[in-house]
C-alpha positions in Angstrom: -9.1 -30.5 5.0 -10.9 -27.2 4.8 -9.5 -24.6 7.3 -12.3 -23.4 9.6 -10.4 -21.6 12.3 -10.7 -17.8 12.3 -7.3 -16.1 12.4 -7.4 -12.5 13.7 -5.1 -9.5 13.4 -4.7 -5.9 14.5 -3.0 -2.9 13.1 -1.2 -0.4 15.2 -0.7 2.9 13.3 2.0 5.0 14.9 2.6 8.7 14.3 1.7 12.2 15.4 1.1 13.2 11.8 -1.9 10.8 11.5 -3.4 12.1 14.7 -2.9 15.8 13.7 -4.8 15.2 10.4 -1.8 16.3 8.3 -1.4 12.8 6.9 -4.3 10.6 5.8 -3.8 6.9 6.6 -4.1 4.7 3.5 -2.7 1.5 5.0 -5.6 0.3 7.1 -8.0 -0.3 4.3 -5.3 -2.0 2.2 -4.4 -4.4 5.1 -8.0 -5.2 5.8 -8.6 -6.3 2.2 -5.3 -8.1 1.7 -5.4 -10.0 5.0 -8.9 -11.3 4.3 -7.6 -12.8 1.1 -5.2 -14.8 3.2 -7.9 -15.9 5.6 -6.9 -13.4 8.3 -9.6 -11.1 9.7 -8.6 -7.6 10.8 -10.4 -7.2 14.1 -8.9 -4.0 15.7 -7.0 -0.9 14.8 -5.4 1.7 17.0 -3.6 5.0 16.3 -1.1 6.1 18.8 1.2 9.1 19.1 5.0 9.0 19.0 5.1 8.4 22.8 7.2 5.4 24.0 4.9 4.3 26.9 1.8 4.5 24.7 3.3 2.5 21.9 4.6 -0.2 24.2 1.2 -0.4 26.1 -0.7 -0.7 22.9 1.7 -3.2 21.4 1.6 -5.5 24.5 -2.2 -5.4 24.6 -2.6 -6.3 20.9 0.1 -8.9 20.6 -1.4 -10.8 23.5 -4.9 -10.6 22.0 -4.4 -11.4 18.3 -2.6 -13.9 16.1 -0.8 -11.1 14.3 -0.1 -7.5 14.8 1.0 -5.1 12.0 2.6 -1.8 12.9 3.0 1.0 10.4 5.1 4.2 10.7 7.9 5.3 12.9 10.9 3.4 11.5 12.5 6.2 9.5 15.7 8.3 10.2 14.3 11.2 12.3 14.2 11.7 16.0 10.5 10.9 16.3 10.9 7.5 14.6 10.9 5.4 17.8 9.0 2.3 16.8 11.9 0.0 16.7 13.2 1.0 20.1 9.7 0.5 21.5 9.3 -2.9 19.9 12.6 -3.9 21.4 11.5 -2.8 24.9 8.2 -4.5 24.6 9.9 -7.8 23.9 12.7 -7.3 26.4 15.3 -7.3 23.6 18.3 -5.2 22.9 18.1 -2.7 20.0 20.9 -3.3 17.6 22.1 -2.2 14.2 21.2 -5.3 12.3 24.2 -6.4 10.2 22.2 -7.6 7.2 19.8 -4.6 7.4 22.9 -2.3 7.4 24.4 -4.1 4.4 21.2 -3.7 2.4 20.8 -0.1 3.4 24.4 0.8 2.5 24.0 -0.9 -0.8 20.9 1.2 -1.6 22.5 4.4 -0.4 25.4 3.7 -2.7 23.1 3.2 -5.6 21.4 6.5 -4.9 24.7 8.3 -4.7 23.9 10.0 -1.4 25.9 10.3 1.8 25.9 7.6 4.4 24.9 9.3 7.7 24.0 8.1 11.1 20.4 9.2 10.6 20.1 7.0 7.5 21.7 4.1 9.3 19.2 4.4 12.1 16.8 2.7 9.7 18.9 -0.5 10.1 18.1 -0.7 13.8 16.0 -3.7 14.9 15.4 -5.7 18.1 18.2 -8.3 18.4 16.1 -11.3 17.4 14.2 -9.7 14.5 13.7 -11.5 11.2 14.0 -9.1 8.3 11.3 -8.4 5.7 12.4 -7.3 2.3 11.9 -3.8 1.1 12.6 -3.6 -2.6 11.5 0.1 -2.8 13.9 2.0 -0.5 16.2 -0.7 0.9 15.6 -0.3 4.6 13.9 -3.6 5.5 10.9 -4.1 7.8 11.0 -7.0 10.2 9.1 -9.4 12.4 9.5 -10.3 16.1 7.3 -13.3 17.0 3.8 -12.3 15.9 4.5 -8.6 15.4 5.3 -7.2 11.9 6.9 -3.8 11.8 6.5 -1.9 8.5 6.9 1.6 7.1 4.1 4.1 7.1 4.5 5.2 3.4 1.8 3.2 1.6 3.9 2.1 -1.4 6.7 0.9 0.9 4.4 -0.7 3.3 2.7 -2.6 0.6 6.0 -3.9 -0.7 6.9 -5.0 2.8 3.6 -6.7 3.2 4.4 -8.9 0.2 7.6 -9.9 2.0 5.6 -10.7 5.1 3.1 -13.0 3.4 5.3 -16.2 3.6 5.3 -15.8 7.4 1.5 -15.7 7.6 -0.8 -18.7 8.1 -4.5 -17.9 7.5 -7.7 -19.6 8.5 -11.1 -19.3 7.0 -11.7 -16.6 4.4 -14.9 -14.6 4.8 -17.1 -14.0 1.8 -19.4 -11.0 1.6 -22.8 -10.2 0.2 -24.6 -6.8 0.1 -28.3 -5.9 0.0 -29.5 -2.3 0.0 -32.7 -0.5 0.0 -34.4 2.9 0.7 -35.7 1.6 4.0 -34.2 3.7 6.8 -32.0 2.1 9.3 -34.3 2.9 12.2 -37.2 1.2 10.4 -35.4 -2.0 9.9 -33.4 -2.1 13.1 -35.6 -4.4 15.2 -36.0 -7.0 12.4 -32.3 -6.8 11.6 -31.4 -7.6 15.2 -33.6 -10.7 15.1 -32.0 -11.7 11.8 -28.6 -11.4 13.4 -29.7 -13.6 16.3 -30.8 -16.2 13.8 -27.4 -16.2 12.0 -24.7 -15.9 14.7 -22.1 -17.3 12.3 -22.6 -14.2 10.0 -21.5 -10.7 10.7 -24.2 -8.2 9.6 -23.0 -4.6 9.1 -25.5 -1.8 8.7 -24.5 1.3 6.6 -27.1 4.1 6.6 -27.0 6.7 3.9 -29.0 9.7 2.6 -29.0 9.9 -1.2 -31.2 11.5 -3.8 -33.3 13.1 -1.1 -34.1 9.7 0.6 -32.7 7.8 3.5 -31.7 4.2 3.1 -29.5 1.4 4.3 -26.9 -0.9 2.8 -26.6 -4.2 4.7 -23.4 -6.2 4.3 -23.3 -9.9 5.3 -19.9 -11.5 5.9 -19.3 -15.2 6.7 -17.4 -18.3 5.6 -20.3 -20.1 3.8 -21.8 -18.7 0.7 -25.0 -20.7 1.1 -25.6 -19.3 4.6 -25.0 -15.7 3.3 -27.5 -16.2 0.5 -30.1 -17.7 2.9 -29.7 -14.8 5.3 -29.9 -12.3 2.4 -33.1 -13.9 1.1 -34.7 -13.4 4.5 -33.6 -9.8 4.5 -35.1 -9.2 1.1 -38.4 -10.5 2.4 -38.1 -8.1 5.4 -37.5 -5.2 3.2 -40.5 -5.9 1.0 -42.7 -6.3 4.1 -41.6 -2.9 5.1 -42.6 -1.4 1.8 -39.2 -1.2 0.2 -37.5 -2.9 -2.7 -34.2 -4.8 -2.1 -31.2 -3.9 -4.3 -28.7 -6.7 -4.7 -25.2 -5.5 -4.5 -26.4 -2.5 -2.5 -27.4 1.1 -3.5 -24.5 2.9 -5.0 -23.9 6.0 -3.0 -21.2 8.7 -3.6 -18.5 8.3 -0.9 -19.1 11.8 0.4 -22.7 11.0 1.2 -22.3 7.4 2.4 
């Protein structure tokens, strides 16, 4: 039987370094793409500072609203890595030094030939009922508690942890996408586009205006579970574009990222 239920997720990005602009987040786009492949749509993302009350508040709101929540950042060895303590408080669990996590961490530390310190062992702390997620890169595992997956902020490590998280995820319908662009400005097509969206409530229509080669234009992205419906809606859009004096471009107008 074909899965038709939409499964939704959120990402909670934790860290002052993201908010300060010193570090550029690379995890959100990756998770959005990879989750959709599994039939899970990313519906919300939040960025919060390393402040306990704000992390817990955001975590409680997201885990109640979505099927899955993925946190990134804040599980390292330094004083401001407070994610695990916050997750434990949010779930009413005791923060422990997880025996298996500590074993894995000590094993990796020995391989690296560095000193075992309390700071490094801090990365083995989890809520008491956490299930570990393998980290083949640096040894310190991520973990899950109920529908919350706690992962590192470093992209390479986060991606490795996400591979370990996949067996715990159950997806629903996978959304397909189709893009049509033109040099018709967004303001010109807005009214007709709104009517088109009303006619296809099962399709998400995103509008992405641009100014390129001295001309304004718009790329329209259709996302939905049924290819036939996408193609039908796109065909109607192409007619609208032509009626407005433009020429539709299948696949969208290629615009340099700095101008899009």
